[in-house]
C-alpha positions in Angstrom: -11.2 -28.1 15.8 -10.2 -26.4 19.2 -10.4 -22.6 19.8 -6.7 -22.5 19.6 -6.5 -23.9 16.2 -9.4 -21.6 15.0 -7.6 -18.5 16.4 -4.3 -19.6 14.7 -6.1 -20.1 11.4 -7.7 -16.7 11.6 -4.4 -15.0 12.4 -2.7 -16.7 9.3 -5.6 -15.7 7.1 -5.5 -12.1 8.4 -1.6 -11.8 7.9 -2.0 -13.1 4.3 -4.6 -10.7 3.5 -2.6 -7.8 4.8 0.6 -9.1 2.9 -1.3 -8.6 -0.4 -2.8 -5.2 0.3 -1.7 -3.2 -2.8 -2.5 0.1 -0.8 0.5 -0.5 1.3 2.7 -1.2 -1.8 1.3 1.8 -3.9 1.5 4.1 -0.6 5.0 3.1 0.2 6.4 3.5 -3.4 4.6 7.0 -3.8 5.9 8.0 -0.3 9.4 6.9 -1.1 9.7 8.5 -4.6 7.9 11.7 -3.1 10.7 12.2 -0.3 13.4 11.3 -3.0 11.9 14.0 -5.5 11.3 16.6 -2.9 15.0 16.2 -1.7 16.2 16.3 -5.3 14.4 19.5 -6.0 16.8 21.4 -3.4 19.5 20.7 -5.9 17.8 22.1 -9.1 19.8 24.4 -10.9 18.4 27.8 -12.2 18.6 26.3 -15.7 16.5 23.5 -14.9 13.7 25.7 -13.2 13.8 28.0 -16.2 13.3 25.0 -18.5 10.2 24.3 -16.5 8.8 27.6 -17.1 10.0 28.9 -13.7 8.1 26.4 -11.8 9.9 24.2 -9.1 8.4 21.1 -10.8 10.5 18.6 -8.9 9.4 20.2 -5.5 5.8 20.2 -6.4 5.5 16.8 -7.8 7.7 15.4 -4.9 5.1 17.1 -2.5 2.2 15.8 -4.3 3.6 12.3 -4.4 4.4 12.4 -0.9 0.7 13.5 0.1 -0.6 10.9 -2.3 1.5 8.1 -0.7 0.6 9.1 2.8 -3.1 9.1 2.0 -2.6 5.7 0.5 -0.9 4.4 3.8 -3.5 6.3 5.9 -6.4 4.5 4.0 -4.7 1.2 4.5 -4.5 1.9 8.2 -7.9 3.2 8.8 -9.7 0.8 6.6 -8.1 -2.6 6.7 -9.3 -5.5 4.4 -11.5 -7.9 6.4 -10.8 -11.5 5.2 -13.8 -13.2 3.9 -15.7 -15.4 6.1 -15.4 -19.2 5.4 -18.7 -20.7 3.9 -19.8 -23.6 6.3 -21.2 -25.4 3.2 -17.7 -25.6 1.5 -15.7 -28.3 3.1 -12.0 -29.0 2.1 -12.5 -32.9 2.8 -14.8 -33.5 -0.1 -13.2 -35.8 -3.1 -12.2 -33.9 -6.2 -13.6 -35.5 -9.4 -11.6 -35.4 -12.6 
């Protein structure tokens, strides 16, 4: 196997591992909903705030979700998943016994 094929194979494995990183999905969703809820909180009526015991619950939950989502995205960025190293004893050309 040439070095070019080896590099291409490592790139494909690395891209696949990043594609299925749940930290990106969770972080993206929390960030999105945090932004939506924070924006929505600016349109809360006094009756809704009174119903929540005077707490701007949409604002605080939106900020909390935004922070949590950004922490997940930061974690995914700073601690990427390393693809497992292939085991040299495992070869794909062995016959399969049924």
